C-alpha positions in Angstrom: 0.0 0.0 0.0 1.5 3.4 -1.2 0.0 6.5 0.4 0.6 10.3 -0.1 -0.9 11.7 3.0 -1.2 10.1 6.4 -5.0 10.4 6.3 -5.2 7.8 3.8 -3.9 5.3 6.5 -7.0 5.9 8.7 -9.2 3.1 9.2 -9.3 -0.8 8.2 -7.8 -1.7 11.5 -7.4 -5.3 12.6 -9.3 -7.4 15.1 -7.4 -9.1 17.9 -9.0 -12.5 19.0 -8.7 -13.4 22.7 -9.4 -16.9 23.8 -9.4 -19.0 27.0 -5.6 -19.9 26.4 -4.4 -16.7 28.1 -7.4 -15.0 29.8 -10.4 -16.1 31.9 -12.7 -16.6 28.9 -15.1 -19.5 28.9 -14.3 -22.4 26.6 -15.6 -21.9 23.0 -16.2 -18.1 23.8 -14.1 -15.3 22.4 -13.5 -11.6 22.8 -12.6 -9.5 19.9 -10.9 -6.1 20.2 -10.9 -3.6 17.3 -7.3 -2.2 17.3 -8.0 1.5 16.8 -4.6 2.5 18.4 -3.1 1.5 15.2 -4.6 4.5 13.2 -1.8 6.9 12.1 -2.6 9.5 14.7 -2.7 6.7 17.4 -6.3 6.6 18.2 -10.0 5.9 17.1 -10.5 9.6 16.9 -8.7 9.8 13.6 -11.9 8.7 12.0 -13.8 11.6 13.6 -11.1 14.2 12.8 -11.3 13.1 9.1 -15.1 12.9 8.9 -15.5 16.5 10.7 -13.1 18.1 8.3 -14.4 16.4 5.2 -18.0 17.3 6.0 -17.0 20.8 7.0 -15.4 21.3 3.6 -18.3 20.0 1.7 -20.8 22.1 3.5 -18.7 25.3 3.5 -18.3 25.5 7.2 -14.7 25.2 6.7 -12.7 27.3 4.2 -9.0 28.1 3.7 -9.4 30.9 6.2 -11.0 28.8 8.9 -9.5 28.2 12.5 -10.8 25.0 13.9 -11.3 25.3 17.7 -12.3 22.3 19.9 -12.5 21.2 23.6 -10.7 17.8 23.9 -9.0 15.5 26.2 -6.4 15.1 23.5 -7.1 12.4 21.0 -9.8 14.4 19.0 -7.3 17.3 19.0 -4.6 15.2 17.6 -6.9 13.8 14.9 -8.1 17.2 13.9 -4.7 18.5 13.8 -3.4 15.5 11.7 -6.2 16.0 9.3 -6.1 19.8 9.1 -2.4 19.6 8.0 -3.7 18.2 4.6 -5.6 21.5 4.0 -3.1 23.9 5.8 -5.9 24.8 8.4 -5.2 26.5 11.8 -6.2 24.7 14.9 -6.7 25.6 18.5 -7.5 23.0 21.1 -8.7 23.7 24.7 -7.6 20.9 27.1 -8.2 20.5 30.9 -4.8 20.6 32.7 -5.2 17.0 34.1 -4.8 15.4 30.7 -1.6 13.8 29.6 1.4 16.0 28.6 2.2 13.6 25.7 -1.0 14.2 24.0 -0.6 18.0 24.3 2.8 17.7 22.9 1.6 15.8 19.9 -1.0 18.4 19.2 1.7 21.0 19.3 4.0 18.9 16.9 1.2 18.8 14.4 1.0 22.7 14.5 -1.9 23.2 17.0 -2.2 25.8 19.6 -3.2 24.3 22.9 -4.8 26.3 25.7 -5.3 24.8 29.2 -8.3 25.2 31.4 -8.4 24.3 35.2 -8.6 20.6 36.1 -11.5 21.3 38.6 -13.7 22.6 35.7 -13.5 19.4 33.8 -14.5 19.2 30.2 -17.5 21.6 30.8 -14.7 24.3 31.5 -13.1 23.4 28.3 -16.3 23.7 26.2 -17.1 27.0 27.8 -13.6 28.4 26.9 -13.9 27.0 23.4 -17.2 28.7 22.8 -15.7 32.0 24.2 -12.8 31.7 21.7 -15.0 31.0 18.8 -16.9 34.2 19.4 -13.6 36.3 19.4 -11.8 34.6 16.4 -13.1 35.5 12.9 -13.9 32.6 10.5 -13.8 29.9 13.4 -15.4 26.6 13.3 -16.3 24.8 16.5 -17.2 21.1 15.7 -18.1 20.5 19.5 -17.8 16.7 19.4 -19.9 16.3 22.5 -23.1 17.4 20.7 -22.4 17.2 17.0 -24.5 14.5 15.3 -21.4 14.1 13.0 -19.8 12.3 15.8 -21.9 9.0 16.0 -22.4 9.3 12.2 -18.6 8.9 11.7 -18.7 5.5 13.4 -21.9 4.5 12.0 -20.5 4.8 8.5 -17.0 3.6 9.1 -16.4 1.4 12.2 -19.7 -0.5 12.2 -19.5 -1.7 8.5 -15.8 -2.8 9.1 -16.9 -4.9 12.1 -19.6 -6.6 10.3 -17.3 -7.2 7.2 -14.8 -9.0 9.5 -17.2 -10.8 12.0 -20.4 -11.0 10.1 -23.5 -11.2 12.4 -22.2 -13.7 15.0 -21.7 -11.2 17.8 -23.3 -11.6 21.2 -22.4 -8.3 22.8 -20.7 -5.0 22.2 -18.8 -3.6 25.1 -17.1 -0.2 24.7 -15.9 2.8 26.6 -18.0 6.0 26.6 -16.5 9.5 26.6 -18.2 11.9 24.1 -20.5 8.9 23.4 -20.1 9.2 19.7 -18.1 6.0 19.2 -20.4 3.9 21.3 -23.7 5.3 19.9 -22.8 5.3 16.1 -21.3 1.8 16.2 -24.1 0.4 18.6 -26.8 1.8 16.2 -25.1 0.0 13.1 -24.6 -3.3 14.9 -28.1 -3.2 16.3 -29.6 -2.8 12.8 -27.5 -5.9 11.6 -27.8 -8.0 14.7 -31.1 -7.0 16.6 -30.4 -9.3 19.7 -26.9 -8.0 20.4 -26.4 -6.7 23.9 -25.0 -3.0 24.4 -22.8 -2.5 27.4 -21.1 0.7 28.1 -17.8 1.2 30.1 -17.0 4.1 32.4 -14.5 4.8 35.2 -15.2 5.5 38.7 -16.0 9.3 38.9 -18.3 9.0 36.0 -22.2 9.3 36.1 -23.6 6.6 34.0 -24.2 4.1 36.7 -25.6 6.7 39.0 -22.4 7.8 40.6 -21.2 11.2 41.4 -18.8 13.0 39.1 -15.2 12.9 40.4 -11.6 12.5 39.5 -10.2 9.4 37.8 -6.8 8.6 36.2 -8.3 6.6 33.3 -8.4 8.9 30.3 -10.6 9.2 27.3 -13.7 7.7 28.9 -16.1 9.0 31.7 -18.9 11.7 31.5 -20.0 14.6 33.6 -23.4 14.5 31.6 -25.3 12.1 29.6 -24.4 12.2 25.8 -27.2 13.4 23.8 -26.4 10.6 21.2 -28.1 8.0 23.6 -31.7 9.1 23.3 -32.6 6.3 20.8 -30.3 3.5 22.1 -31.6 0.7 24.3 -28.3 0.2 26.3 -28.3 -3.1 28.4 -26.0 -1.9 31.2 -22.9 0.0 32.3 -19.7 -1.4 33.8 -17.9 0.9 36.1 -14.1 0.1 36.4 -11.7 1.4 39.0 -8.4 3.0 38.0 -6.5 0.0 39.5 -8.5 -2.4 37.5 -8.0 -0.5 34.3 -4.3 0.1 34.8 -3.6 -3.5 36.0 -5.4 -4.9 32.9 -3.6 -2.5 30.6 -0.2 -3.8 31.9 -1.5 -7.4 31.5 -2.4 -6.8 28.0 1.3 -5.5 27.2 2.9 -8.4 29.0 0.6 -11.3 27.7 -0.3 -10.1 24.2 2.1 -7.3 23.4 -0.8 -4.9 23.1 0.7 -1.3 23.8 -2.8 0.3 24.6 -4.1 3.1 26.8 -5.9 2.7 30.3 -9.2 3.0 28.6 -8.5 -0.3 26.7 -7.7 -1.9 29.9 -11.0 -0.8 31.3 -12.9 -2.0 28.2 -11.3 -5.4 28.4 -12.1 -5.7 32.2 -15.7 -5.0 31.3 -15.5 -7.4 28.3 -14.2 -10.3 30.5 -17.1 -9.6 32.9 -19.6 -9.7 30.0 -18.3 -12.9 28.5 -18.2 -14.7 31.8 -21.9 -14.2 32.4 -22.9 -15.4 28.9 -23.3 -18.8 27.7 -20.4 -20.8 26.3 -19.9 -20.0 22.6 -20.6 -16.3 23.0 -18.6 -13.7 21.1 -18.0 -10.2 22.6 -16.6 -7.2 20.7 -14.7 -4.4 22.3 -12.6 -1.4 21.1 -9.1 -0.6 22.1 -9.2 3.3 21.4 -5.6 4.5 21.7 -1.9 4.0 22.2 -0.1 3.7 25.6 2.8 6.0 24.6 0.6 9.1 25.3 0.2 8.2 29.0 3.7 7.4 30.0 3.9 10.5 32.3 0.8 9.1 34.0 2.7 6.0 35.0 0.7 3.6 32.9 3.4 0.9 33.2 4.7 1.6 36.7 
């Protein structure tokens, strides 16, 4: 495969098959993980960055004079910056201070300006600051992944079809982390159309509110919500798994040692939840999860210590 831009390498990621050989999976059951950390920007958000910019150009919301502004924990910013390079677009990302230095450095390496907001204001503070900047900067475009319907549409049109192409309609459950909610909602909608009986299970860290808990701090990045994503209105979600920081980080280290998978802690959390799900299902079940990003952007967080 020969490419001329890095965006041409986005998507068509492989699936990793886990069996009872190395993990506590019932005999004849399997867990599959979509290895989204192998996208060129290192995360599943490459799909979103590409989709947002392509749609923005088609609709005229993005022109050569546009400055893209977005609140992000990092991966969406990296993806937008990567895809913006192809069109020589300016990018500004607003990131709460708590998120990893590596992600902020990568955004800057791709030409973006990064503005930090206080940790205690969470992503809501980053959203407010982004809206403020958009009001003062001419020709700005604020995609706002947390409420933009293009977010779930991205995964409905890309990730969902890839999964069905590789696994057909034999899946029992879809288990995935929830941050902005777009990946989960878009993929779940597509899979539900193809496999009506499939179970949908969301994954969150402690300090997220999906299971009725109070919002609070957590070390697992990329998942966890302070408000219910608007994309969930039409989804019949079967349940949520809440994973502790220790469980997520321990599993992340185990995935590296046992399988050579250098993924982030949200992947570890997703795999813990997938193991719980496959263990309560009948033998012969097939569970799909997603590994959203790379471990290298969390080294300063002690992901392997």
